[in-house]
LOTORTI-803155 format. One line per 3 residues: number of its first residue (from 1); for each residue x, y, z of N, C-alpha, C, O. Coordinates in Angstrom, 2 decimals. Example, Ala and Ser with C-alpha at 12.3 -4.5 7.8 and 13.67 -1.06 7.14 Angstrom:
REM residues 2
1> 13.19 -5.69 7.80 12.30 -4.50 7.80 13.20 -3.30 7.80 14.24 -3.32 8.46  12.85 -2.25 7.08 13.67 -1.06 7.14 12.90 0.03 7.87 13.41 1.14 8.04
//
This chain:
REM residues 252
1> 0.83 -1.21 0.00 0.00 0.00 0.00 0.87 1.26 0.00 0.58 2.24 -0.69  1.95 1.21 0.82 2.83 2.38 0.88 3.45 2.65 -0.48 3.50 3.80 -0.94  3.91 1.60 -1.13 4.56 1.78 -2.42 3.57 2.25 -3.48 3.95 2.98 -4.39
4> 2.33 1.83 -3.37 1.30 2.28 -4.31 1.10 3.78 -4.17 0.96 4.48 -5.17  1.09 4.26 -2.94 0.92 5.70 -2.70 2.09 6.48 -3.30 1.90 7.51 -3.94  3.31 5.96 -3.09 4.49 6.63 -3.65 4.42 6.67 -5.16 4.75 7.69 -5.78
7> 3.99 5.56 -5.78 3.90 5.53 -7.24 2.87 6.52 -7.75 3.09 7.18 -8.77  1.74 6.64 -7.04 0.70 7.58 -7.45 1.22 9.01 -7.36 1.03 9.81 -8.28  1.88 9.33 -6.24 2.41 10.68 -6.07 3.53 10.95 -7.07 3.66 12.06 -7.57
10> 4.33 9.93 -7.36 5.38 10.10 -8.35 4.79 10.42 -9.72 5.32 11.25 -10.46  3.70 9.76 -10.03 3.03 10.04 -11.30 2.52 11.47 -11.35 2.64 12.14 -12.38  1.96 11.94 -10.24 1.43 13.31 -10.20 2.55 14.32 -10.34 2.38 15.34 -11.01
13> 3.70 14.04 -9.69 4.83 14.96 -9.80 5.36 15.04 -11.23 5.79 16.09 -11.69  5.31 13.90 -11.93 5.86 13.89 -13.28 4.83 14.09 -14.36 5.15 13.96 -15.55  3.59 14.41 -13.99 2.52 14.51 -14.98 2.80 15.56 -16.02 2.48 15.39 -17.20
16> 3.42 16.67 -15.58 3.67 17.77 -16.51 4.83 17.46 -17.44 4.86 17.97 -18.56  5.77 16.65 -17.00 6.94 16.41 -17.83 7.12 14.96 -18.21 8.17 14.61 -18.75  6.16 14.12 -17.97 6.27 12.72 -18.30 6.81 11.92 -17.12 7.52 12.45 -16.28
19> 6.46 10.64 -17.08 6.86 9.79 -15.96 8.34 9.42 -16.06 8.85 9.13 -17.14  9.01 9.45 -14.91 10.39 8.98 -14.83 10.49 8.03 -13.64 9.91 8.31 -12.59  11.20 6.92 -13.78 11.42 6.03 -12.63 12.18 6.78 -11.54 12.92 7.72 -11.81
22> 11.99 6.33 -10.29 12.63 6.99 -9.16 14.15 7.10 -9.33 14.70 8.16 -9.04  14.88 6.04 -9.78 16.33 6.18 -9.94 16.74 7.31 -10.88 17.82 7.88 -10.72  15.90 7.63 -11.85 16.23 8.74 -12.74 16.28 10.05 -11.98 17.15 10.89 -12.23
25> 15.36 10.23 -11.04 15.36 11.44 -10.22 16.60 11.49 -9.34 17.26 12.52 -9.26  16.92 10.37 -8.69 18.07 10.36 -7.78 19.37 10.57 -8.55 20.28 11.25 -8.06  19.47 10.00 -9.74 20.68 10.18 -10.55 20.83 11.61 -11.03 21.94 12.06 -11.35
28> 19.72 12.34 -11.09 19.78 13.74 -11.50 20.52 14.60 -10.47 21.17 15.57 -10.83  20.41 14.23 -9.20 20.93 15.14 -8.16 22.06 14.56 -7.31 22.82 15.32 -6.71  22.18 13.24 -7.26 23.21 12.65 -6.41 24.44 12.25 -7.20 24.35 11.76 -8.33
31> 25.61 12.47 -6.58 26.86 11.90 -7.09 27.19 10.68 -6.24 26.94 10.67 -5.03  27.74 9.68 -6.85 28.07 8.45 -6.13 29.57 8.40 -5.83 30.38 8.97 -6.57  29.93 7.72 -4.74 29.09 6.96 -3.81 28.46 7.86 -2.75 28.84 9.02 -2.59
34> 27.49 7.30 -2.05 26.72 8.05 -1.06 27.02 7.51 0.34 27.06 6.30 0.57  27.23 8.43 1.28 27.42 8.06 2.67 26.09 8.18 3.41 25.41 9.21 3.32  25.73 7.15 4.14 24.52 7.15 4.97 24.94 7.06 6.43 25.73 6.20 6.80
37> 24.42 7.96 7.25 24.79 7.93 8.66 23.66 8.45 9.53 23.05 9.47 9.22  23.38 7.75 10.62 22.39 8.17 11.61 23.09 8.32 12.95 23.75 7.39 13.41  22.96 9.47 13.56 23.50 9.68 14.91 22.54 9.02 15.90 21.39 9.44 16.04
40> 23.03 8.02 16.59 22.16 7.25 17.47 21.78 8.04 18.72 22.61 8.68 19.35  20.49 7.98 19.05 19.99 8.57 20.28 20.21 7.56 21.41 19.71 6.44 21.33  20.96 7.93 22.47 21.22 6.99 23.56 19.96 6.43 24.20 19.97 5.33 24.75
43> 18.86 7.20 24.12 17.62 6.73 24.73 16.86 5.74 23.84 15.98 5.03 24.33  17.20 5.70 22.57 16.52 4.77 21.66 17.46 4.37 20.52 17.19 4.66 19.36  18.56 3.70 20.85 19.54 3.34 19.81 19.00 2.32 18.81 19.38 2.34 17.64
46> 18.11 1.44 19.27 17.59 0.41 18.36 16.84 1.02 17.18 16.98 0.56 16.04  16.05 2.06 17.45 15.34 2.72 16.36 16.32 3.37 15.39 16.09 3.38 14.18  17.41 3.92 15.92 18.42 4.55 15.06 19.13 3.54 14.18 19.39 3.80 13.01
49> 19.44 2.38 14.74 20.09 1.33 13.95 19.17 0.85 12.84 19.59 0.66 11.70  17.90 0.65 13.18 16.92 0.23 12.17 16.78 1.30 11.09 16.72 0.99 9.90  16.74 2.57 11.52 16.60 3.67 10.57 17.78 3.71 9.61 17.59 3.87 8.41
52> 18.99 3.58 10.12 20.17 3.61 9.25 20.15 2.46 8.25 20.47 2.64 7.08  19.78 1.28 8.72 19.71 0.13 7.81 18.66 0.34 6.72 18.88 -0.01 5.56  17.53 0.92 7.10 16.46 1.17 6.13 16.86 2.24 5.11 16.53 2.13 3.93
55> 17.57 3.27 5.57 18.03 4.31 4.64 19.01 3.70 3.64 18.93 3.96 2.44  19.94 2.87 4.15 20.90 2.22 3.26 20.19 1.33 2.25 20.54 1.32 1.07  19.19 0.60 2.71 18.42 -0.26 1.81 17.68 0.58 0.77 17.62 0.21 -0.40
58> 17.13 1.70 1.19 16.43 2.60 0.28 17.37 3.14 -0.79 17.02 3.20 -1.97  18.57 3.55 -0.38 19.55 4.12 -1.31 19.92 3.12 -2.39 20.01 3.47 -3.56  20.13 1.87 -1.99 20.57 0.85 -2.95 19.41 0.33 -3.80 19.52 0.27 -5.03
61> 18.31 -0.04 -3.15 17.23 -0.72 -3.86 16.23 0.20 -4.55 15.64 -0.17 -5.56  16.04 1.39 -4.01 15.01 2.27 -4.57 15.59 3.47 -5.31 15.03 3.90 -6.33  16.70 4.01 -4.81 17.33 5.13 -5.51 18.40 4.65 -6.49 18.86 5.40 -7.35
64> 18.79 3.38 -6.34 19.76 2.76 -7.25 21.10 3.50 -7.23 21.69 3.78 -8.27  21.57 3.80 -6.02 22.84 4.49 -5.84 23.82 3.58 -5.10 23.42 2.63 -4.44  25.10 3.89 -5.23 26.16 3.12 -4.58 26.47 3.72 -3.21 26.57 4.93 -3.06
67> 26.64 2.85 -2.22 26.95 3.28 -0.86 28.45 3.22 -0.59 29.19 2.48 -1.23  28.87 4.03 0.40 30.23 3.94 0.90 30.23 4.24 2.39 29.37 4.98 2.88  31.18 3.66 3.13 31.37 4.00 4.54 32.58 4.91 4.72 32.89 5.33 5.84
70> 33.26 5.21 3.61 34.45 6.05 3.63 34.04 7.52 3.45 33.59 7.92 2.38  34.21 8.31 4.52 33.81 9.72 4.46 34.57 10.46 3.37 33.99 11.29 2.66  35.87 10.16 3.22 36.67 10.87 2.22 36.27 10.52 0.79 36.41 11.33 -0.12
73> 35.76 9.31 0.61 35.37 8.88 -0.74 33.97 9.33 -1.12 33.63 9.39 -2.30  33.15 9.65 -0.12 31.74 9.98 -0.37 31.62 11.27 -1.18 32.31 12.25 -0.91  30.75 11.24 -2.17 30.45 12.43 -2.98 29.13 13.07 -2.55 28.89 14.26 -2.79
76> 28.27 12.27 -1.91 26.98 12.76 -1.43 26.73 12.17 -0.04 27.31 11.16 0.34  25.84 12.83 0.72 25.52 12.38 2.07 24.01 12.35 2.28 23.29 13.23 1.79  23.55 11.36 2.99 22.19 11.36 3.54 22.37 11.06 5.03 22.70 9.95 5.43
79> 22.14 12.09 5.83 22.49 12.02 7.24 21.27 12.33 8.10 20.44 13.17 7.73  21.16 11.65 9.23 20.13 11.95 10.22 20.82 12.28 11.53 21.44 11.41 12.14  20.73 13.52 11.96 21.34 13.92 13.22 20.34 13.87 14.37 20.73 13.95 15.53
82> 19.05 13.74 14.05 18.04 13.71 15.10 16.83 12.91 14.63 16.37 13.06 13.50  16.34 12.05 15.51 15.11 11.30 15.25 14.41 11.06 16.58 15.05 11.01 17.63  13.10 10.93 16.52 12.31 10.68 17.73 11.16 9.74 17.39 10.48 9.92 16.38
85> 10.97 8.75 18.22 9.80 7.88 18.11 8.96 8.11 19.36 9.39 7.80 20.47  7.77 8.67 19.18 6.92 8.93 20.35 5.49 8.47 20.10 5.11 8.15 18.98  4.72 8.45 21.17 3.35 7.97 21.11 2.39 9.05 21.60 2.64 9.68 22.63
88> 1.31 9.28 20.87 0.31 10.26 21.27 -1.09 9.64 21.20 -1.37 8.86 20.29  -1.97 9.96 22.15 -3.35 9.46 22.09 -4.06 10.00 20.86 -3.85 11.15 20.46  -4.90 9.17 20.28 -5.57 9.58 19.05 -7.10 9.52 19.18 -7.78 10.49 18.87
91> -7.63 8.39 19.61 -9.09 8.23 19.74 -9.45 7.78 21.16 -8.69 7.09 21.83  -10.66 8.20 21.59 -11.14 7.87 22.94 -12.51 7.19 22.85 -13.25 7.39 21.88  -12.84 6.39 23.87 -14.18 5.82 23.91 -15.12 6.79 24.64 -14.72 7.90 25.00
94> -16.35 6.37 24.85 -17.34 7.25 25.48 -16.98 7.62 26.91 -17.46 8.62 27.44  -16.15 6.82 27.54 -15.76 7.09 28.92 -14.45 7.87 29.02 -13.92 8.10 30.11  -13.95 8.28 27.87 -12.71 9.07 27.88 -11.45 8.26 27.92 -10.36 8.80 28.12
97> -11.56 6.96 27.73 -10.37 6.10 27.71 -9.76 6.07 26.31 -10.47 6.00 25.30  -8.46 6.12 26.26 -7.76 6.06 24.97 -7.89 4.65 24.40 -7.59 3.67 25.07  -8.33 4.57 23.16 -8.46 3.27 22.51 -7.62 3.17 21.23 -7.55 2.12 20.59
100> -6.99 4.27 20.89 -6.14 4.25 19.68 -5.02 5.27 19.85 -5.25 6.42 20.23  -3.81 4.83 19.56 -2.64 5.70 19.68 -1.99 5.88 18.30 -2.12 5.04 17.42  -1.30 7.01 18.16 -0.44 7.23 16.99 1.00 7.10 17.44 1.43 7.75 18.38
103> 1.74 6.26 16.76 3.18 6.14 17.02 3.87 6.92 15.91 3.76 6.58 14.73  4.58 7.98 16.29 5.13 8.94 15.34 6.65 8.80 15.20 7.36 8.62 16.19  7.11 8.88 13.98 8.56 8.92 13.72 8.87 10.31 13.15 8.46 10.64 12.04
106> 9.60 11.10 13.93 10.01 12.45 13.48 11.50 12.39 13.16 12.31 12.10 14.03  11.84 12.67 11.91 13.22 12.49 11.44 13.71 13.76 10.75 13.00 14.34 9.92  14.91 14.19 11.10 15.53 15.36 10.47 16.63 14.87 9.52 17.67 14.39 9.97
109> 16.39 15.01 8.23 17.37 14.61 7.22 18.24 15.80 6.83 17.74 16.91 6.63  19.54 15.56 6.74 20.46 16.56 6.19 21.14 15.91 4.99 21.71 14.83 5.10  21.07 16.57 3.85 21.50 15.95 2.59 22.49 16.84 1.86 22.33 18.06 1.80
112> 23.51 16.22 1.30 24.40 16.92 0.38 24.34 16.18 -0.95 24.60 14.98 -1.01  23.98 16.91 -2.01 24.01 16.33 -3.35 24.90 17.19 -4.23 25.60 18.06 -3.72  24.88 16.97 -5.52 25.78 17.68 -6.41 25.47 19.18 -6.51 26.30 19.95 -6.99
115> 24.29 19.58 -6.06 23.90 21.00 -6.14 24.01 21.72 -4.80 23.72 22.92 -4.73  24.42 21.03 -3.74 24.58 21.70 -2.47 23.90 20.96 -1.32 23.63 19.76 -1.40  23.64 21.71 -0.26 23.07 21.14 0.96 21.59 21.47 1.07 21.16 22.56 0.70
118> 20.83 20.52 1.58 19.42 20.79 1.85 18.97 19.86 2.98 19.63 18.88 3.30  17.83 20.19 3.56 17.33 19.37 4.67 15.85 19.13 4.51 15.16 19.85 3.78  15.37 18.13 5.19 13.95 17.80 5.16 13.55 17.19 6.49 14.10 16.17 6.91
121> 12.60 17.82 7.16 12.06 17.28 8.40 10.76 16.55 8.08 9.84 17.12 7.50  10.69 15.29 8.45 9.55 14.46 8.10 8.97 13.81 9.35 9.70 13.29 10.20  7.66 13.84 9.46 6.95 13.15 10.53 5.96 12.19 9.88 5.13 12.60 9.07
124> 6.05 10.93 10.24 5.12 9.91 9.73 4.59 9.11 10.91 5.25 8.98 11.93  3.39 8.57 10.75 2.73 7.90 11.87 2.15 6.55 11.48 1.74 6.33 10.34  2.13 5.66 12.46 1.43 4.39 12.36 0.50 4.31 13.57 0.79 4.88 14.62
127> -0.63 3.60 13.43 -1.67 3.64 14.45 -1.86 2.28 15.10 -1.81 1.23 14.45  -2.07 2.32 16.43 -2.23 1.11 17.22 -3.50 1.22 18.05 -3.68 2.19 18.80  -4.37 0.24 17.91 -5.60 0.21 18.72 -5.34 -0.63 19.98 -4.68 -1.66 19.93
130> -5.90 -0.16 21.11 -5.71 -0.87 22.39 -7.05 -0.98 23.11 -8.02 -0.30 22.76  -7.09 -1.84 24.11 -8.28 -1.93 24.94 -8.35 -0.72 25.87 -7.33 -0.11 26.19  -9.56 -0.39 26.28 -9.73 0.76 27.18 -8.87 0.59 28.42 -8.75 -0.50 28.98
133> -8.28 1.72 28.84 -7.43 1.76 30.03 -6.15 0.94 29.87 -5.54 0.53 30.86  -5.75 0.72 28.63 -4.50 0.01 28.36 -3.53 0.94 27.65 -3.93 1.90 26.99  -2.25 0.66 27.79 -1.21 1.43 27.12 -0.65 0.61 25.96 -0.84 -0.60 25.88
136> 0.05 1.30 25.07 0.70 0.59 23.97 1.87 -0.20 24.54 2.72 0.35 25.23  1.91 -1.47 24.25 3.00 -2.31 24.73 4.31 -1.98 24.03 4.33 -1.39 22.96  5.41 -2.40 24.68 6.74 -2.12 24.13 6.90 -2.72 22.74 7.40 -2.06 21.83
139> 6.48 -3.96 22.57 6.61 -4.63 21.27 5.75 -3.93 20.22 6.19 -3.71 19.10  4.50 -3.58 20.60 3.60 -2.90 19.65 4.18 -1.55 19.23 4.12 -1.18 18.06  4.73 -0.82 20.20 5.31 0.48 19.87 6.51 0.33 18.94 6.67 1.10 18.00
142> 7.34 -0.67 19.20 8.52 -0.89 18.37 8.12 -1.23 16.94 8.69 -0.69 15.99  7.16 -2.12 16.78 6.72 -2.50 15.45 6.06 -1.34 14.72 6.32 -1.12 13.53  5.22 -0.60 15.42 4.57 0.56 14.80 5.59 1.63 14.45 5.47 2.30 13.42
145> 6.61 1.79 15.30 7.67 2.77 15.02 8.43 2.42 13.75 8.81 3.31 12.99  8.64 1.13 13.53 9.34 0.72 12.31 8.50 0.98 11.06 9.03 1.38 10.02  7.21 0.75 11.18 6.32 1.07 10.05 6.33 2.57 9.78 6.36 3.00 8.63
148> 6.30 3.37 10.86 6.32 4.83 10.70 7.62 5.28 10.05 7.62 6.19 9.22  8.73 4.65 10.41 10.02 4.98 9.78 9.98 4.70 8.28 10.46 5.50 7.48  9.42 3.57 7.91 9.32 3.23 6.48 8.44 4.23 5.73 8.72 4.58 4.59
151> 7.39 4.68 6.38 6.53 5.71 5.77 7.31 7.01 5.59 7.17 7.70 4.58  8.14 7.34 6.59 8.95 8.56 6.50 9.93 8.48 5.34 10.20 9.49 4.69  10.47 7.29 5.08 11.39 7.13 3.95 10.66 7.24 2.62 11.23 7.71 1.63
154> 9.40 6.81 2.58 8.59 7.05 1.38 8.48 8.56 1.11 8.61 9.01 -0.02  8.25 9.31 2.19 8.14 10.76 2.05 9.48 11.37 1.64 9.52 12.35 0.90  10.58 10.78 2.11 11.90 11.28 1.72 12.14 11.08 0.23 12.71 11.95 -0.43
157> 11.71 9.95 -0.30 11.86 9.72 -1.74 11.10 10.77 -2.55 11.58 11.25 -3.57  9.92 11.13 -2.07 9.16 12.19 -2.74 9.92 13.51 -2.67 9.87 14.31 -3.61  10.62 13.75 -1.56 11.42 14.98 -1.43 12.57 14.97 -2.43 12.91 16.01 -2.99
160> 13.17 13.80 -2.66 14.23 13.68 -3.66 13.68 13.98 -5.05 14.32 14.67 -5.84  12.52 13.46 -5.35 11.89 13.70 -6.65 11.57 15.18 -6.84 11.77 15.74 -7.92  11.09 15.81 -5.78 10.76 17.24 -5.85 12.04 18.06 -6.04 12.05 19.02 -6.80
163> 13.10 17.68 -5.35 14.40 18.36 -5.50 14.87 18.27 -6.95 15.29 19.26 -7.54  14.78 17.07 -7.52 15.19 16.86 -8.90 14.34 17.71 -9.85 14.85 18.32 -10.79  13.03 17.74 -9.59 12.13 18.51 -10.45 12.47 20.00 -10.41 12.45 20.67 -11.45
166> 12.78 20.52 -9.23 13.11 21.94 -9.11 14.44 22.24 -9.77 14.60 23.29 -10.39  15.40 21.34 -9.64 16.68 21.53 -10.32 16.47 21.59 -11.82 17.01 22.47 -12.50  15.67 20.65 -12.35 15.40 20.63 -13.78 14.70 21.90 -14.24 14.99 22.43 -15.31
169> 13.76 22.38 -13.42 13.04 23.60 -13.77 13.98 24.78 -13.83 13.90 25.60 -14.74  14.90 24.88 -12.85 15.83 26.00 -12.83 16.83 25.93 -13.97 17.25 26.95 -14.51  17.21 24.69 -14.34 18.10 24.55 -15.49 17.42 25.04 -16.76 18.04 25.71 -17.58
172> 16.13 24.69 -16.92 15.39 25.12 -18.10 15.23 26.63 -18.12 15.34 27.26 -19.17  14.97 27.22 -16.94 14.85 28.67 -16.86 16.16 29.34 -17.24 16.17 30.39 -17.88  17.27 28.73 -16.82 18.58 29.28 -17.18 18.78 29.25 -18.69 19.27 30.21 -19.28
175> 18.41 28.13 -19.31 18.54 28.03 -20.76 17.69 29.08 -21.46 18.12 29.69 -22.43  16.47 29.29 -20.95 15.58 30.28 -21.55 16.16 31.68 -21.43 16.06 32.48 -22.35  16.77 31.96 -20.27 17.37 33.29 -20.06 18.50 33.51 -21.04 18.59 34.56 -21.67
178> 19.37 32.51 -21.18 20.51 32.64 -22.10 20.04 32.76 -23.54 20.59 33.52 -24.33  18.99 31.98 -23.87 18.45 32.03 -25.23 17.87 33.41 -25.52 18.06 33.96 -26.60  17.15 33.96 -24.54 16.56 35.28 -24.69 17.63 36.34 -24.84 17.50 37.25 -25.66
181> 18.69 36.23 -24.06 19.78 37.20 -24.15 20.46 37.13 -25.51 20.84 38.15 -26.09  20.60 35.90 -26.02 21.24 35.73 -27.31 20.44 36.39 -28.42 21.01 37.00 -29.33  19.11 36.26 -28.35 18.25 36.86 -29.37 18.24 38.37 -29.30 18.10 39.05 -30.32
184> 18.39 38.91 -28.07 18.25 40.35 -27.89 19.59 41.08 -27.91 19.64 42.27 -27.60  20.67 40.38 -28.28 21.97 41.04 -28.32 21.96 42.20 -29.30 21.42 42.09 -30.40  22.56 43.32 -28.91 22.64 44.49 -29.77 23.66 44.26 -30.87 24.74 43.72 -30.63
187> 23.32 44.68 -32.09 24.25 44.56 -33.21 25.44 45.47 -32.93 25.24 46.64 -32.61  26.65 44.96 -33.05 27.84 45.76 -32.77 28.57 46.06 -34.08 28.68 45.21 -34.96  29.05 47.28 -34.18 29.81 47.70 -35.36 31.02 48.50 -34.89 31.01 49.06 -33.80
190> 32.04 48.53 -35.72 33.23 49.31 -35.40 32.97 50.77 -35.74 31.98 51.09 -36.39  33.87 51.65 -35.31 33.72 53.09 -35.59 33.80 53.34 -37.09 33.07 54.18 -37.63  34.69 52.61 -37.76 34.83 52.80 -39.22 33.55 52.40 -39.95 33.12 53.08 -40.88
193> 32.94 51.28 -39.51 31.69 50.84 -40.14 30.59 51.86 -39.90 29.75 52.07 -40.77  30.58 52.47 -38.75 29.56 53.48 -38.45 29.70 54.67 -39.38 28.71 55.19 -39.90  30.95 55.11 -39.59 31.18 56.26 -40.48 30.71 55.92 -41.90 30.10 56.76 -42.57
196> 31.00 54.70 -42.34 30.58 54.28 -43.69 29.06 54.24 -43.79 28.49 54.66 -44.80  28.39 53.74 -42.73 26.93 53.73 -42.72 26.37 55.14 -42.82 25.43 55.39 -43.57  26.95 56.05 -42.06 26.45 57.42 -42.05 26.64 58.10 -43.41 25.78 58.84 -43.88
199> 27.80 57.82 -44.03 28.05 58.41 -45.34 27.08 57.85 -46.37 26.55 58.60 -47.20  26.83 56.54 -46.32 25.89 55.92 -47.25 24.48 56.47 -47.02 23.73 56.73 -47.97  24.15 56.64 -45.76 22.82 57.16 -45.45 22.66 58.59 -45.96 21.60 58.96 -46.47
202> 23.71 59.37 -45.81 23.62 60.76 -46.26 23.45 60.82 -47.77 22.65 61.60 -48.29  24.21 59.97 -48.49 24.12 59.96 -49.95 22.71 59.57 -50.40 22.14 60.19 -51.30  22.15 58.52 -49.75 20.82 58.09 -50.15 19.76 59.12 -49.73 18.73 59.28 -50.39
205> 20.04 59.81 -48.63 19.10 60.85 -48.23 19.05 61.96 -49.27 17.99 62.51 -49.57  20.23 62.28 -49.82 20.29 63.30 -50.85 19.46 62.90 -52.06 18.93 63.76 -52.76  19.34 61.58 -52.30 18.57 61.09 -53.43 17.10 60.91 -53.08 16.31 60.45 -53.90
208> 16.74 61.29 -51.85 15.32 61.21 -51.46 14.93 59.93 -50.77 13.74 59.68 -50.58  15.90 59.11 -50.39 15.59 57.86 -49.70 16.00 57.96 -48.25 17.12 58.38 -47.94  15.11 57.57 -47.36 15.46 57.60 -45.93 15.47 56.21 -45.31 15.50 56.07 -44.09
211> 15.44 55.16 -46.16 15.38 53.79 -45.63 16.64 53.43 -44.86 16.58 52.88 -43.77  17.80 53.75 -45.44 19.05 53.42 -44.78 19.27 54.33 -43.58 19.83 53.89 -42.57  18.84 55.59 -43.68 18.99 56.52 -42.56 18.27 56.00 -41.33 18.78 56.08 -40.22
214> 17.06 55.48 -41.55 16.32 54.95 -40.41 17.03 53.73 -39.84 16.97 53.49 -38.63  17.68 52.96 -40.69 18.42 51.81 -40.20 19.60 52.25 -39.33 19.89 51.62 -38.31  20.27 53.32 -39.74 21.41 53.82 -38.97 20.96 54.30 -37.60 21.67 54.09 -36.62
217> 19.79 54.93 -37.52 19.30 55.43 -36.24 19.06 54.30 -35.24 19.15 54.50 -34.03  18.76 53.12 -35.76 18.50 51.98 -34.89 19.75 51.19 -34.55 19.69 50.20 -33.82  20.90 51.62 -35.09 22.14 50.89 -34.87 22.93 51.51 -33.75 23.23 52.70 -33.78
220> 23.29 50.71 -32.74 24.03 51.19 -31.59 25.50 50.90 -31.78 25.87 49.79 -32.16  26.35 51.90 -31.53 27.78 51.73 -31.69 28.36 51.15 -30.40 28.16 51.69 -29.32  29.07 50.04 -30.54 29.77 49.43 -29.42 31.19 49.15 -29.88 31.41 48.39 -30.82
223> 32.16 49.77 -29.21 33.54 49.64 -29.65 34.06 48.21 -29.54 34.87 47.78 -30.35  33.60 47.47 -28.51 34.02 46.08 -28.36 32.86 45.26 -27.85 32.15 45.68 -26.93  32.65 44.09 -28.43 31.53 43.26 -27.99 31.63 42.93 -26.50 32.73 42.71 -25.98
226> 30.50 42.92 -25.83 30.45 42.62 -24.40 30.05 41.16 -24.22 29.06 40.69 -24.79  30.82 40.48 -23.43 30.54 39.05 -23.18 29.55 38.92 -22.04 29.73 39.52 -20.98  28.51 38.13 -22.27 27.51 37.92 -21.22 28.12 37.16 -20.05 28.85 36.19 -20.23
229> 27.81 37.61 -18.84 28.25 36.88 -17.66 27.41 35.63 -17.47 26.23 35.61 -17.82  28.02 34.59 -16.91 27.27 33.38 -16.63 26.24 33.63 -15.53 26.50 34.38 -14.59  25.09 33.02 -15.67 24.03 33.17 -14.68 24.06 31.96 -13.76 24.04 30.82 -14.22
232> 24.12 32.21 -12.44 24.13 31.09 -11.49 22.76 30.44 -11.41 21.73 31.11 -11.48  22.76 29.13 -11.27 21.51 28.40 -11.13 21.08 28.45 -9.67 21.80 27.96 -8.80  19.94 29.02 -9.40 19.39 29.00 -8.05 18.52 27.76 -7.91 17.51 27.62 -8.59
235> 18.92 26.86 -7.03 18.16 25.63 -6.86 17.02 25.89 -5.88 15.99 26.43 -6.28  17.17 25.52 -4.65 16.19 25.82 -3.63 16.95 26.28 -2.40 18.14 25.99 -2.27  16.29 27.00 -1.49 17.01 27.45 -0.29 17.65 26.27 0.42 17.00 25.24 0.64
238> 18.91 26.42 0.78 19.63 25.33 1.44 20.02 25.72 2.85 20.17 26.90 3.17  20.17 24.72 3.68 20.56 24.97 5.06 22.07 25.10 5.19 22.82 24.79 4.26  22.50 25.58 6.35 23.92 25.68 6.63 24.53 24.27 6.62 23.88 23.30 7.00
241> 25.78 24.18 6.18 26.38 22.85 6.00 26.94 22.27 7.29 27.59 21.22 7.26  26.72 22.91 8.42 27.27 22.38 9.67 26.68 21.02 10.01 27.34 20.20 10.65  25.45 20.75 9.60 24.86 19.45 9.86 25.66 18.34 9.18 25.92 17.29 9.76
244> 26.03 18.60 7.95 26.80 17.61 7.21 28.19 17.44 7.84 28.64 16.32 8.04  28.86 18.55 8.14 30.19 18.47 8.73 30.15 17.74 10.06 31.04 16.95 10.38  29.10 18.01 10.82 28.93 17.35 12.11 28.78 15.86 11.92 29.37 15.07 12.65
247> 27.99 15.48 10.95 27.68 14.07 10.76 28.89 13.27 10.32 29.03 12.10 10.68  29.77 13.87 9.54 30.92 13.13 9.03 31.91 12.79 10.14 32.86 12.04 9.90  31.72 13.33 11.33 32.62 13.02 12.43 32.23 11.73 13.16 32.98 11.24 14.01
250> 31.09 11.19 12.84 30.66 9.97 13.54 31.32 8.76 12.90 31.32 8.61 11.68  31.87 7.91 13.72 32.52 6.71 13.21 31.58 5.53 13.25 30.68 5.47 14.09  31.79 4.59 12.36 30.95 3.39 12.33 31.43 2.40 13.39 30.86 1.32 13.53
//
């Protein structure tokens, strides 16, 4: 069911430009190999270990990217410096007893790809029904937390697709800008050519023709052609890179 939802959303994201498989999006923005790292929370290390394994599995099987554990060799990073698995009451019976809980996975992703740094905070939930006046058991919470983590990774894949789409859009806008500038470039002539144009225009004016004279009026003199400066591609607002630098200090 989760994968069906991702496929539907992927189709909607690509509706305007045609469908692309998920690896195509990831290859658009990531350089390989990719480093995956989760900073373990001392209060819940098991969830962190599961999260790191699932991210690694996602990178290989769904994004079709190569992994590395070598920080110096890594060209891209997918890092989690903070995660939380918590439980909140969701539904109550007529007597006010909780009968359904939401187990939430809140994850802060910090990512470095070929276009820079960006982050994504994702919260995903799985639901557990219980008997009145009962709490969610440890095993139930753990299992629901793992499902919530997998849902969060589905949302992360959508974030990767959106990142790729925005990069592509900005690249196209850059091409359009350069194309427009190329079309609107002012005709450049040397000083000698200008004098010749003016003399020709004057002669034809004497003969009663003003066609060339009007052409000269529209001609701008530029002593040396001006080279257009390159336009930087603005991707999307990115976070400070301290998250990435911090994460690379963690050893396996």
